[in-house]
N, C-alpha and C positions, 0 to 999 in steps of 0.2 A: 402570597396566596396562590394556591394551585388553581388552574383553570383548564378543564378538559373540555375541548370542543365537542368531541363525540366519544361516548362510552358505549361499548357493546358488552352486554351481560349474557353469558351462556348459562342458562339455568336460573330463571327468575322466580326463586322461592324465597324462603326466609333469609338466607345469607346474601344471595345476589341482589334480591329485591331491596333489602335493607341498605345495602351498599349504595345502590342507585338513589334511594330516597334520602339517605344522609347527605350525599353529595349535592342533590337538588336543594335540600334545605339550606346547605352551606353556600348555595349559589356558586358551586365549584364545577358545575357541568352544564353545558348548553343543551345537548341532545343525547338521549339514551335510546338505544335500540336493543331489543330482547330477542334472544334465539332460544328455542326449546323444543322438546318433543311433543308437548301437548298444546294443540291449538286453543283449547278452552282456557288453559292457564295463561297463554299469551294474551287472549282477549281480556281476561280478567285483569291482567297486569296493566293493560292500556286503560281499562275502565277506572282502575285505582290510580292512574297517572304515575305509575312506577316507571313505565317506559313510554316513549313517544311514538314508537312504531315497532312492528315485528319484523325481523330479518330472517335471512337464510345463511347457509354456509357458502357464501359466494363473495366475489370481489366487491360487489356493490355494498355489501354489509360491512365487510372487514377491511377493505382496501384503504379507506381514508379514516379509520378509527385511530384515535390518540391512545386509547387504553381499552384493553379487552380483559374482562373479569371471567374466569372459568369458575363457575359456582355450582356445577352439576355433581352428582355422586362420583366419588373417585374411580369407581369401576368404568366410567365412561371417558376417562381422561385420555387414554390413548387414542380412541377413535375420534374424539373431538380435536385433539392436537393434529392428527393426521388430516382431518378435513380442513382445518383453518390454515395449515402451514403454506399451501400454495397461494392463498388469497390475502395473506396479511400484507399491509403496506410496509414500505421500507423503514418507516419510523414508528410503526405501531408497537407499543409496549404491551406485553401479556403478563398477567399475573393470575394466581389461582387462590382458592380458599379452602383447599382440601385439608383434611385432618391428619393426613400422612404426607411425608415430604421426601423420604429417600426414593420411594417408588415413582413419585411424580417427577423428580429431578432426572431419574433414569429414563423415564418415557420421554421427557422433553429433549434429552440428548439424542434420542433416536428419531423423534418425529418433527421437532421444530426446525432443525437444521440451520438455515441461514438466519432464523429469527431467534436462535437460542440465547444470544447475547442480550436480547431485549426481553428475556423471560425472567420474572421475579417471583420465585415461589413464596407463598405466604399462607398463613392460617390465623384467622381471627378467633381468639379464645372467647367466644360469645355464642349464644344461641338459646333456643327454647325447644320444647318438645313438638312445636307446631311446624307445619311444612306448607309449601305452596305460596302463591302470590299473596293470598289473604293474610298469611302470617307475617309478612314484612312490615317493618316500621322503622322510621328514621332514627330513633334513639337507641337502637339495638347495641351500637358500638361505643356509645358515649361512656367514657370512663373505663372502658375494657382494654384488655391487652391484645395486640396483634403481633405475631411472630413472623418475621421474614427470614428466609434461609437462602440468601443469594449464593451463587456459585462463583468460581474464579472468573468465568467469562462474562458475568453480569455487568452491563454497562453502568457507569456511575449515574448517567442521566436517567436511565430506566429505573434504577433503585430510588433515586430522588423523587421521581414522579409518583411511584407507588407509595413511598413513605409519606409524602405530602398529601396524597389522596386519603390515606387512612387517618392522618391527623385532622384533616378537614371533617372526617366522620366523627371526631371526638375521641379517638382511640390513642392509647400510648403504644408506641412501636418499639419492638425489641428485635434482636437478631440472635439466631442460634444456627449451628450446623445442622443439616438435615437429619443425621443420625441421632444427634443430641435431642433434637425436637421429638423424634419418634419414641425415644426411650422415655422421655419425660411424660409425654401424652399417654403412653401405654399405661402408665401408673395412675395418673390423676384424671383421666378422661375415659379412655377405652375400657379399662377394667371396671369402673363404676357402671358404665352402660351395660356391659355384659352381665354384671351381678343383678342389676335391676331387671333386665329381660329374663334372666334365668329364674329369679325368684317368682315373678308373675307367672311364667310358664309352669313352674313346679306346682304352684297353687291351682292354676287353671286346669291341670291334668288330673287332679285328684277327684275322687268320686264325690266328695262333699264340698266341691269348689264353691257352689252357690252359697252354702251356709258360711264358709270361711270369708268369702268376699263381703257377705252381709254384715259381718262384725268387724271388718277391717276399718280402721279409722285414720287419724292424722299421721301416725308414725309410718304405717304402711304406704299411705298416699305420698308422703314426702320422700320416702326412700325409693319408691318406684316411679316417681314422676317421669324420669327420662325413659321409662320403658314405653312411653307414648311417642317416642321419636320415630323418624322415618326408617322402616326396616331395610330398604334397599341401601340407603346411605350407610347404615351401621354394618350391614353385611359386608360391604366393600371395604370399610375402614378396618374391620377385624381381620379380614383376609389379607389386606395390604400390610398390616403391621402384626401379622400373626406371630412372628418370632418374639417380638417384644412382649406381646400380650400373653403368650404362653409362659414366658418367664414370670410375668406378674401374677398369673393364675397359680403358678407353682408356689410363689411366695405367700399368696393369700391362703392357699390350702394349708400351708404350714402354720399360718396364724390361727386358722380355724381348728386345726389339730391341737394347738396349744390351749385354745379355749375349751375344746372337748375334754382334755385331760384335767383342766381345772374343775369342770363340772363333775367329772367322774369321781374325783376325790373330795368333792364338796368344799373346795378351797375358796371360801368367800373373800378372804383377804387378797388373794391374787386377782380375783375377778374385779374387786373394787379398785385395786391398783391399776389394772388395765383400763377400766372405764374412766378413772380420774385422769390418767395420763392422756387418754384420747380426748377427753373433754377439754383439758387444758391446751392441748396442741391445736384443737379446732378453734378455741376462743382466741388464741394468739394469732392464728391465721386470719380470723375475722377482724380483729383489732388492727392488724397491719394493713387492712384494706384489700385482702385477697391478692 
C-alpha cells in the first residue's frame, strides 16, 4: 500500500484535485498542499478539503514533499518546472498529468536538471468538461487508464511510487514512449476536441445561430459536450501536439471528402456501409470496456 506523507499539487482543478481526493479516500496520503495562480480557487480547494493548506513556489512547500503532481495547463509547464527545480527535496518525486508528453519530457530535460531522474511523465485518460476545484471528485480515475512515459534516466523508485499512487486512485496503469503517446492521443482525444470546438464555433458565428441552437437536441449536445472544456488547456494541448494534430486533421478531411462524394452521387449503399461499419466498431470498443 502506497503511503505519501506530503503531496504537493500544482493546479488544483479537475485533474489535480481529483488526484488528491482519490488518494485521501484511499488513505494513501497524509497531507496535501496546493499551489496555483488563483487565490480564490485555493481557498475553495481548502473549503472542499481537497487540500490541507495553500503553498508557494518555495523550499518550505516543496523541500520535504514526497510527491509533486503538476496538473496545470501544459503551456505553464516550463515556467513551473523552472520555479520548482531549485527548491525540490533530494528525494522528491515529480510527475505530471499533461495531455502531451514529448514536449513535457523535453522541458523537463532542460529545467529539472538534478531532479530529472525523479520525474515520471504521466497522463490520466480521464476527465470531464468541467474545470476548477469545484469539478474535482474522488472517483474520476476509478476504472480508467493512466499512461506513464518514463525516460531512460527515470529511477525505478520514482516510477514505482507514481504507479502505486495511480493504482491507489483506482486506475489501470500502462506505459508508452512519449512519441507513441502523442500520436495516439492526437487521434482519439485531441482531434475530437478540435472538431467539437469548431462545430460549435461554426454554428455560433452564423446569422441564424439563435434559431439553430434552439432546435439542437441530444445528438448535438452529445457530440459537442467536450466543447465546454477549458479553452486555455486545450489551446496549449493543440499547440504542443500540433504536428500530430495536423496529420489527423488531414486524414479527417480526407474522410469528409469521401462522404461528400457519396452524397453528391446519391450513393445510399456506400453511406449505409460507412455508418454500419462505424457503428460496429464503436459497439466493439464499448463492449471491450473502452
